[in-house]
C-alpha positions in Angstrom: 0.0 0.0 0.0 1.3 3.5 -0.8 0.7 5.3 2.5 1.2 8.8 1.0 -1.5 8.2 -1.6 -3.7 6.8 1.1 -3.2 9.9 3.2 -3.8 12.2 0.2 -7.0 10.4 -0.6 -8.2 10.8 3.0 -7.7 14.5 2.7 -4.5 14.8 4.8 -1.7 17.1 3.8 1.6 15.4 2.8 4.3 17.2 4.7 8.0 16.5 4.8 7.7 15.4 8.4 5.0 12.9 7.6 7.0 11.6 4.7 10.0 11.2 7.0 8.1 9.4 9.7 6.4 7.0 7.2 9.9 6.2 5.7 11.1 5.3 9.1 8.3 2.8 9.6 8.6 1.4 6.0 12.3 0.8 6.4 11.6 -1.8 9.2 7.9 -2.7 9.1 8.0 -5.2 11.9 9.8 -3.0 14.4 8.1 -1.1 17.2 9.3 2.5 17.8 8.8 4.9 20.6 8.2 8.5 19.7 11.7 9.3 21.0 13.2 6.6 18.7 11.3 8.0 15.7 12.7 11.4 16.5 16.2 10.0 16.8 15.9 8.2 13.4 14.7 11.3 11.7 17.4 13.5 13.1 20.0 10.9 12.0 18.7 11.5 8.4 19.4 15.2 8.7 15.8 16.5 9.1 15.1 19.4 11.4 12.2 18.3 13.7 11.3 18.4 17.4 9.6 15.9 19.7 6.2 17.6 19.8 6.0 17.6 16.0 6.9 13.9 15.9 4.3 13.2 18.5 1.5 15.2 16.8 2.3 13.5 13.5 2.2 10.0 15.1 -1.3 10.9 16.3 -2.4 12.0 12.8 -0.9 8.8 11.3 -2.6 6.7 13.9 -6.0 8.5 13.3 -5.5 7.9 9.6 -5.0 4.1 10.2 -1.4 4.1 8.9 0.3 3.2 12.2 -1.0 1.6 15.3 -0.1 2.3 18.9 0.6 -0.4 21.6 1.1 0.3 25.2 3.2 -2.6 26.4 3.8 -3.6 30.0 6.1 -0.7 30.8 3.6 2.0 30.1 5.4 3.4 27.1 3.6 3.9 23.8 5.1 2.0 20.9 4.1 2.6 17.3 4.3 0.3 14.3 3.1 0.3 10.7 -0.4 -1.0 10.3 0.6 -3.5 7.7 -1.1 -6.5 6.1 0.7 -9.2 8.1 -1.1 -10.1 11.3 1.4 -10.7 14.1 1.8 -10.4 17.9 4.7 -9.3 20.1 7.2 -11.2 22.2 8.5 -8.8 24.9 11.6 -9.5 27.0 11.1 -8.6 30.6 14.9 -8.3 31.0 16.0 -5.9 28.3 12.7 -4.7 26.8 13.5 -5.9 23.3 10.5 -7.0 21.2 10.1 -9.4 18.4 7.1 -10.8 16.6 5.3 -14.1 16.1 2.7 -15.1 13.5 1.0 -17.3 16.1 -2.5 -16.1 16.9 -4.9 -17.7 19.4 -7.9 -15.5 18.2 -9.8 -18.3 16.6 -9.4 -20.5 19.7 -10.6 -17.7 21.9 -13.7 -17.1 19.6 -14.6 -20.7 20.0 -14.1 -20.6 23.8 -16.4 -17.6 24.2 -19.1 -18.4 21.7 -21.6 -19.5 24.3 -21.0 -16.4 26.5 -23.0 -13.9 24.5 -19.8 -12.1 23.5 -18.5 -11.5 20.0 -14.8 -10.5 19.9 -14.1 -7.9 17.1 -10.4 -7.1 17.8 -7.6 -8.3 20.0 -4.0 -7.7 21.1 -1.8 -10.5 22.2 1.5 -10.0 23.9 3.8 -12.7 25.3 6.2 -11.7 28.1 9.3 -13.6 28.9 13.1 -13.5 28.5 15.2 -13.4 25.3 18.2 -15.8 24.9 20.6 -13.1 26.0 18.7 -12.3 29.2 17.9 -15.9 30.0 21.7 -16.7 30.1 22.4 -13.9 32.6 
């Protein structure tokens, strides 16, 4: 999907800052970024931008459906591209690193709750544990 065309078709302005933020997410589509990490990546590329501009643009891109926000166990907001691949996160309790898995228990959960007068429409699934590096320590 061309996110810039998508934004344009939804009536959003295409700014240099929005382009830069989308490029960051497109460069590593499975990675989770904090707003600070997005700022750091954009500054590395030589753009002039401040934290509040990054944060406001992340909100706009989230509202537009281009990125999604996750608030993991540590209370920090993480952002990722709202791509086609369905995945869930593995979060290390030692170092905080995240990775992804394609495993999804949603269908099993739907079957488990079908008699409870409840219809799931969305879900988030996060697995907490220790990565190889932290497990060795």
